[in-house]
N, C-alpha and C positions, 0 to 999 in steps of 0.2 A: 663589434657589438657595442651599442651605445651604453654610456655610463648610467647608472641608476640615479634618477633625480626625483626629489620630492618638491612639489610646488606648494607654496605657502597657502594657496587658496584651498587645496584639498585638506590641509590640516585645519584651517578655519572652518570648512564645511563640516568636518567630523566633530569639531568642538561645539559648533552650533547645534548639530543633531543631538549630541549627548546632553547639552543644556536643555534643549526643548523636550527631550524624552524624560527629563527629571524635573519638570516644572512644578510638580506637586510638592517636592521636598526642598526646592530652592526658593529664596525670596523673590518676590515679583519684580523688583528693579533689575535683577540679573536677567530674568526672562525678557523684560522690555528692552534691555540693552542688547541681548542676543538677537533680537528681531530688528532693532534700530540700526546697528552697525552694518549688517549686510544690506539693509534697505538703502542706507546712504551711499554705500559703495556701488550698488546696482544703479541708483539714480545718477550718480556721477558718471558711470560708464555709459549710460544712455545719453547724457548730455555730451560726452566726448564723441560718441558715435555719430550724433547728429551735427556736431561741430558747433555747439552752443557754447559761447564763452560765459563762464560763471563769474559772478562778482567775487573779487578778492584774488582771483587767479589771473595773472597777466599773460596775455597771449602775444607772443612776439611776432612782428611782421618781417623781421630781418632773416635773410637766408645767408648761410655761411658756406663759402666755397673756398677750397684750397687749390691754388695754382702755383706751381713751382716752389712749393714750400711756404707760400705766403697765405695768410688768412685774409679773405676778402669778404666783407659783410655788405650785402646789398639789400635794399628795401624794395618791396614790390608786392604785387597781389599774392595772397596766400594760395597755397597749392591744395587746399581742401577740396574734397569731392563735393558735388552739389548736395543740398540738404535732402532732397527727395530721390536720391539714388536708390534703385531697387536692392542693391547689395547691402547698404547700411540701414535701410528702412526696417527690414524684418528683425535684425539683431537689435536695433535701437528700441523698437517697440517691445521686444521680448524683455530686454533689460528694464525698460521703463515700467511695464505692467508688473513684472515680478517685484521690482523695488517699491512700487506704489502699494502693492498688496502687503508686503512686509511692513511698510511704514504704517499702514492702516491697522495692521494687527498689533504693532507696538503701541499705537495710540489707544486701541481697544483695551489692551492689558492695563495701561496706565489709567484710563478712564474707569474701568471696572474696579480697580483697587483704590482709587481716590473717591469713589462713590459719586461720580458725575453721571 
């Protein structure tokens, strides 16, 4: 029987649902942050799914192989899947659309409360 494990993403999802359910009694910056953090994470996951390198994050071209106890680093082409692969296209679009919707909702909360 496998051990009982709790994933941090489920805890974060429950926390976000609790925050969004209590938006009337919480200050608006907390609501905006509760929408912006998952939006950023989902957009990051979409970029990773599509293989897009983000500024500030270094993508390494070196591959590491161990042979007879020695570490061998070789440079070469990356082993990424092609960008428009049907396996990563659906999940990347799902991550991207959900992240974009949450980011726009966070911007709407900020704009509404700043009077813009």
